[in-house]
N, C-alpha and C positions, 0 to 999 in steps of 0.2 A: 534918287538916293534917300533912304530913310534917315530921319533925324537921329534916331537912337541906333547906334552901331552895335553895342554890346551892353548887356545888363545881366550881371551874374554875381554869385556869392562864392567867396573863397573862405575856407576854414584855416585856422592857424596851424593845425596839425597836418603833416603830409598825408596821413590817412585820417579821414574825418571820423575818428572814433574817440569816445570819451567814456570815462567811468562815472557811475552815479556819484554825485557830490562834487565833481570837478567843474572848473570854469571852462566855458566854451568861448573861444575868441575867433574872430574872423573879420572879413572886410566885405562890404557891399561895393561893387565896382560898376561904374557907369561911364561908358564911352559915347560921347556925343559928336556927331558929324555936322549937324546944323543946330542952331539955337532952339531950345525947347522951353516953352512956358509951362510952368507946373504950379500946383498948389502945395504939394508936400511929397516927401518920400517916407514911406513907413515900412517898418519891419515887424513881422508876425512870427512868433516862436511858439511851437505847439508840441506837446507830448501826450499821446493818447493810445488807448487800446480800443479796438472795434471788432465785433464779430457779426456776421450776417449770413443767412442762408434761407432758402425757400423750400417749402414742401407743397407738392401738388399731386393729387391722384388723377392719373391720366388714363387708366384702363377702364374698360366697360363702356356702355352707351353714354352719350353726352349728358343725360340727366344725372348720372351717377358721378360724373367728374366734379371734383371740388376746385374752387378757386385757390390760387396760390396763397399760402400762409407764410408770412415773413417772420423770421426769428432774428432778433438782434439784441445787442447789448453794447454799452459804451462806458469807458473809464477815462477820466481826464487826469493827467499828472501835472500839467502846467499849461497855461495859455495866456500869453501877454503880448502887448503891442507897444511899440515905441516909435516915435517920430524922429527920424535922423536928420531931416531937413525940412524947413518950412513949418506950416501950421495947418491943421486940418479944419480950421474954422473957415467957412465959406467967405466970410467978410475980411479975412486977412489979406494983406498984399500978396500978389502973385510973384513968383520967382522965375528968373530966366537963367537956364544953364547954357553958357556959350560953348562953342566947339572946344573939346578937350576931354581929358580923362579925370574922373572924380573917384575918390576912394573914401568910404565912410566906415570907420571901425565900429565893431559892436562886441559886446561881452555880456555874458550872463552865466549864472551858476545853476547847475543841475541840482534838483532835490536829491536828498539821500533816499535810499531804499526804493528806487524806481526800477522796473523790470528791464531786462535786456531787450534789444530790438529783435523783432521776429516778423517774418512774412509767411503766412500759411494759406491753405486753401480756402478757409472760411473766416479768416480774421488776421489781424496783425497788431503788433505793438510798434508804433512808428513815431519818430521824432523829426520834425521838419523846421526849416527856416524859409519864410516867404517874404519877398519884398515887393512893394508896389510904387510906381510913379503915378501919382494921381493928378489929373488935370481937371480944371473946373468945367463941369458939364460935358466932358469929352472922354475919349478912350483912355483906359488905364493900362499901363504896362505892368506885367507881372512876371516875376521869376521865382522859382522854387527849387529847393534841393533838400535831401534828407541826409541825416548823419546817424552813425551807429552809436548806441549806448550799451555798455556792459554793466549789468547788475551782478556784482560779485557773488559767487558761490564758492566759498573756501571749503574744500573737502575736509580739512582738518577740524572743522567745527561740527561735523556730523559723526557721532560715535560709531565705532565698529566698521568703518569703511575700509580699513587696512587689514581686516581679518579675512581669512579664507572663507569662501562661501560655496555651497553646492546644493544640488537638487537631484533627487533620485525618484524614478517612477518605474513601476512594474505593472504589466498588463497581460492578462491571459487572452488567448485567441480561442474562440469557439468554432469548432469544425463540425457542422451539422449537430449531432447529438453528443459529440465527444468534446471534452475540453482539452485543448493542447497545453503545453507548458508555457511559461511566461516569457515575454520579452522584457528585459530590464535595461534601463539606460540611466547613466549618471553624467551630469554636466557640472563641472567645478571650475572655480576661478581662484587665483591667489588672493584677490581682494575685490571689492565692489565699487571702489571709487576710481574714476579715470578723468583725464582731461583730453581735449582734442590734440592729436599728435601722438597719443599713446598707441601702442599695439596691445590689444586685449588678448592675453595668452589663455586659450581655452584648453581644457582637458576633458576628454569624453571616453566613457567605457560603455559598450553595448554588448549585452549577453543575450544570445538567441537560443532559448531552450524550447522554442515552439516547433511545430511540424512544418512551418512555412519558411521560405527564404525571404530575407529582408531585401527588398528591391533597392533601396537607397536610404541615405541619412544625410542630414544637413544641419548646419547652424546658421541662423539668421540674426543679424543685428537689426532690431526694429525700434522705430520711434513712434510713440502713440501720442497724438495731440487731441485734447478734448477742448471743444469750444462750447461755452456756456452762455446761452441767452437768458432772458428773464423767465422763460417758461420751459425750455427744453435744452438738451445738450446734444452735441454731435461729435463723434469720435472718428479720427482718421488715422490709419496705420500706414507707415511708410517704411519700406525696406531700404536700409542703408547699405548693407553688405551681406555676403553669403559665402559660406564654405560648404562644398558638397563632397560626399563620399559615395563610393559604389556599393555593390551588393555585399551581403553577408549570409553564408549558407546556414542552414539549421544546425544547431549544436555548437556553433562557433562563437568566439568572443573577439571583439575589435576594440582597440585602444588607440585614441588619437592624442598625441602630445607634440609639442614643438610648433604648433600652428597658432597663428594669431590673426585677429581681425583689426585692421587699422581704423582708428577713430578720426574721422575727418572734422573739419570746422563745422560745429553745430551749436545751437543755443543750449544753455545749461538746463539741467533738469528742473522741473517744477515751475520755472519762470516766476520766481519769487517776486512779489510786488504787484502781480497781475492776478485779479480774481476771476477773470472770464476766460482765460486760456491756461491750460495746464499741459506740461510735457513730461513724459516718462520714457525711459529706455529699458529695453530688455534683450537678453540673448535667448533664443528659442531653438532648442534641439528638436528636430522632427525626424521620426523613424517611420518608414512606410514598408509594410510587409506585402508580399505578393498575395493577391486574392482580395475578396471584398471586405469592406467594413473594418478596416484597421488603419488608423493613423494615431500616432502617439506624439504628444508635445510635452517637452520639459522646459518650462520657462525659468529664467533667473534674472531678476531686476538688477541693473547697475545704475550708478549715479554719475552723471556727467557734470563736472564743475568747471570753474574758471581758474582756480588755484589748486595745484597738485598736492597730493599728500607728501608731507615732509619725509616720510619713510621711504618714498620712491626716488628721492633726489640724492644722488651719490656725490658726496664732497670729494674733490680732487685737489692735489697740492697746487698752491698758487704760484704762478710765475713771479720772479722778483720784480719784473717790470709792470706787473698788474696793479692797478690802483683799485683796491676793494671799495673805496668810497664812491666811485663813479657808478651811477645808476641810470641806465637809459631805458627807453620804451621798448627796446628790442632784446633785452637780456635781463636775467635775474642774477643776483649775487648774494652771498651769505653775509651775515653781519660779523662773522669772525674774520679777523684780518688775515689769517693764515690759510683760508680756504675760499673757493668759489664753487658754485654749483655747475654740474655737468649738464646743463640744460639752458637753452636760450628761448626767449619768447618773441614770437612774431605774430602777425595777424593775417588771416585769410578770409576770403569771401565764403559765405555759407554754402555748404554742399547742397542745400535745398534750393538754391537760386534766389531770385528776387521777384519784384512785382512793380507794376506801374503805380506811381504815387499820385497821379492826376485824379482829382476828385470832381464830383458833379458841378460844384460851384467854381471850378477853375476855368479860365477862358481857353478856347481852342488854341490860341497862339501863345500860350504861356511858355516862357523861356525856362532854361535850367535843365537839370538832369531828371527826366521823367521816370527813368527806370532805376530802381534802387535794390541792391543786394546787401544785406547786413554783413558786417565783418565781425569775426570772433577771434579770441586768443587762440593761438596754435603753438604748441611746444615742440621744439626740436631737441631730441635727446642725443647726447654725445656718448659714444661707446667708451 
């Protein structure tokens, strides 16, 4: 039977999610089956951003192939260590933990203006707590877990996000030596600012004055992530959702209204506070005509925030039993005593998934949650 039965980290919040500037509280738990001699128990807290990728030319004969080039960058938001038991001085008296359960509380404050957690293809913004049980000249036990941080992006602080927006494009088709009529497309939105949980109401008008039939049209919600190393950048485009429509004969016009694209749990636009990763979102209307050499794209950028526009929150009459002064993590309420908002706030795991948080210097038998998926605010709207 191993001496150490369990060694893990618990956070004070049911969902390990905190906003920039908040206090993070938790417990380091140690379950001992047989007495353990140790030097100290230490806690390591880290917040950082890291990007990395490699380039290598593999085509052609061997002499023309180039060695792999590594591109990377790193930002540190905080990194500190504290000793929760004992002393890391090798000359200090050793400590024996007898059989039993031990619980060591910890607390620290997050800095203001740090970016939201993010896990991407070539980089991440990650916040972790790691603990070690260090023995003199012997094996060290390690446990590690990550927690989510939300860097607030209040849509109300960015001008014009509640104003209607649109983009129009017209393109002529060349048929041999003759020029056909144009294909025109309009993509419009009632506003440009949204939060996860919103339904993005799209409006489209396509006019086909060409001699060709339009084979199909679609609207795609795309996320573009740019990773910046010290010398180069790499961009990744991810399709979040898509609406497709069928064909349109020549001389016809098609109008789409009443359709929407749901916005899932995603990191906020820009990833403010991080200088090596940037995130942008856009809707893209694509029109494909039958025949060669014609694709038309109409892009329209949107901003994804963590706090919704006030103009989108509908006040409803307050129930006499409702206490407007109560504020929980899972709901929002107005400051007016006679109203509350028809929206509740919860949290959901990222639509993008997660990643393994185990690093090169972590031991193979490290305990804790090795897979981490960030959690983001998600708004549920009441009709």
